[in-house]
PLY file of the C-alpha trace (Angstrom):
ply
format ascii 1.0
element vertex 153
property float x
property float y
property float z
element edge 152
property int vertex1
property int vertex2
end_header
-22.22 14.60 14.77
-21.55 12.60 17.90
-18.58 14.11 19.87
-16.00 11.84 21.22
-12.77 10.12 20.06
-12.65 7.41 17.83
-10.14 4.54 16.57
-10.05 3.55 12.94
-8.35 0.01 12.25
-7.13 -1.53 8.93
-7.24 -4.99 9.74
-4.56 -6.92 7.81
-3.15 -10.44 8.20
0.09 -9.60 8.93
-0.12 -5.77 10.39
-3.01 -3.49 11.95
-3.00 -0.17 11.23
-4.49 2.07 13.81
-5.72 5.87 13.64
-7.59 7.94 15.95
-9.72 11.31 15.57
-10.38 14.54 17.83
-13.34 14.62 20.30
-14.93 16.78 17.37
-14.97 14.09 14.83
-13.06 16.27 12.42
-9.78 14.94 11.58
-8.50 11.28 11.47
-4.53 10.93 11.97
-2.26 8.06 12.03
-1.14 6.26 15.43
0.78 3.21 14.96
0.79 0.19 12.95
0.89 -3.31 15.06
1.85 -6.70 14.14
-0.75 -9.02 13.86
-0.70 -11.62 16.23
-1.93 -12.93 19.63
-1.62 -9.68 21.35
-3.28 -7.59 18.97
-6.89 -7.44 20.61
-4.89 -6.69 24.06
-2.95 -3.88 22.23
-6.10 -2.36 20.67
-7.85 -2.75 24.07
-4.70 -0.45 25.47
-5.17 2.17 22.67
-8.95 2.42 23.44
-8.28 3.19 26.93
-5.11 5.50 26.38
-7.13 7.67 23.91
-10.58 7.28 25.88
-12.14 6.36 22.38
-15.92 5.74 22.60
-16.00 3.64 19.47
-13.71 1.62 17.08
-14.46 1.70 13.31
-12.96 -1.38 11.76
-12.48 -1.42 7.77
-14.40 -4.28 6.26
-12.54 -5.19 2.70
-15.06 -5.72 0.32
-14.61 -6.28 -3.62
-16.14 -3.44 -6.16
-19.20 -5.40 -6.31
-19.72 -5.49 -2.56
-19.04 -9.20 -2.11
-16.81 -10.42 0.35
-12.90 -10.78 -0.53
-10.07 -13.26 1.11
-9.78 -10.49 3.33
-13.36 -10.12 4.76
-13.30 -13.12 7.19
-10.32 -11.94 8.61
-11.40 -8.11 9.24
-15.15 -9.73 10.60
-13.12 -11.95 13.07
-10.67 -9.46 14.17
-13.46 -6.91 14.76
-15.84 -9.77 16.70
-12.94 -10.36 19.04
-12.29 -7.10 19.86
-16.11 -6.47 20.41
-16.27 -9.26 22.66
-13.30 -7.73 24.58
-14.06 -3.96 25.25
-16.94 -1.96 26.54
-17.10 0.48 23.46
-19.05 -0.50 20.13
-17.11 -1.67 17.36
-18.27 -0.90 14.05
-17.45 -2.56 10.61
-17.61 0.22 7.74
-16.89 -0.44 3.71
-13.20 0.17 3.37
-13.05 -0.66 -0.47
-9.95 0.71 -1.93
-8.51 2.58 1.17
-5.18 0.50 0.75
-4.99 1.24 -2.76
-5.68 4.95 -1.98
-2.73 4.99 1.13
-0.25 3.58 -1.45
-1.23 6.07 -3.96
-0.83 8.82 -1.81
2.55 7.70 -0.26
3.72 7.05 -3.78
2.71 10.71 -4.59
5.04 11.73 -1.64
7.72 9.99 -3.15
7.72 6.93 -0.92
8.29 3.41 -2.05
5.49 0.72 -1.31
8.17 -1.67 -0.17
9.63 1.10 2.38
6.11 2.31 3.49
4.18 -0.75 4.34
3.98 -0.24 7.96
3.00 3.33 7.24
0.23 2.25 4.43
-1.61 0.51 7.13
-1.78 3.64 9.01
-2.93 5.65 6.21
-5.60 3.25 5.30
-6.59 3.52 8.94
-6.71 7.15 8.37
-8.82 6.75 5.37
-11.24 4.26 6.66
-11.91 6.44 10.03
-11.96 9.70 7.88
-14.49 8.19 5.62
-16.47 7.14 8.42
-16.49 10.60 9.91
-17.38 12.21 6.74
-20.24 9.80 6.27
-21.70 10.73 9.77
-21.32 14.19 9.32
-23.46 14.00 5.72
-25.84 11.48 6.52
-26.61 12.50 10.27
-26.16 8.99 11.27
-23.22 6.34 12.51
-21.48 4.45 9.62
-21.69 0.70 9.07
-22.88 -2.07 11.28
-22.29 -2.24 15.01
-20.82 -6.06 16.01
-22.62 -8.07 18.17
-20.54 -8.23 21.23
-21.20 -11.72 21.63
-19.86 -13.25 18.52
-16.36 -12.58 20.03
-16.83 -14.54 22.99
0 1
1 2
2 3
3 4
4 5
5 6
6 7
7 8
8 9
9 10
10 11
11 12
12 13
13 14
14 15
15 16
16 17
17 18
18 19
19 20
20 21
21 22
22 23
23 24
24 25
25 26
26 27
27 28
28 29
29 30
30 31
31 32
32 33
33 34
34 35
35 36
36 37
37 38
38 39
39 40
40 41
41 42
42 43
43 44
44 45
45 46
46 47
47 48
48 49
49 50
50 51
51 52
52 53
53 54
54 55
55 56
56 57
57 58
58 59
59 60
60 61
61 62
62 63
63 64
64 65
65 66
66 67
67 68
68 69
69 70
70 71
71 72
72 73
73 74
74 75
75 76
76 77
77 78
78 79
79 80
80 81
81 82
82 83
83 84
84 85
85 86
86 87
87 88
88 89
89 90
90 91
91 92
92 93
93 94
94 95
95 96
96 97
97 98
98 99
99 100
100 101
101 102
102 103
103 104
104 105
105 106
106 107
107 108
108 109
109 110
110 111
111 112
112 113
113 114
114 115
115 116
116 117
117 118
118 119
119 120
120 121
121 122
122 123
123 124
124 125
125 126
126 127
127 128
128 129
129 130
130 131
131 132
132 133
133 134
134 135
135 136
136 137
137 138
138 139
139 140
140 141
141 142
142 143
143 144
144 145
145 146
146 147
147 148
148 149
149 150
150 151
151 152
């Protein structure tokens, strides 16, 4: 298991959930929900610097069959733009059902989906990053695929 802080990102069309893990890669925790817009990549770059993250894990929303969805291109575009503007690796990882899992967890804690939308994005980012950490710990290799830094330039 590689040592160091990682940032987890749940890329949505309206909001971007962000999570972070400890240096040992044991536990992902929520950080913030960003409004999606022109400043999103700059805000993510600032968070990478603030947390001294050595890697960013971006969730790739695939269908249950593993095919692209309406949101897949959007996540790939954000990951490519981010990869082109930072000096740390950006990885795309399968995030099937992360938002559904986040909604279920918040609902079970007594929150409504409507009042929890910003928190759902953070919880989804936590799930994405935690799954990536767990995969790396069990498989002995980094999760997902690295985004080519030249795609976003």
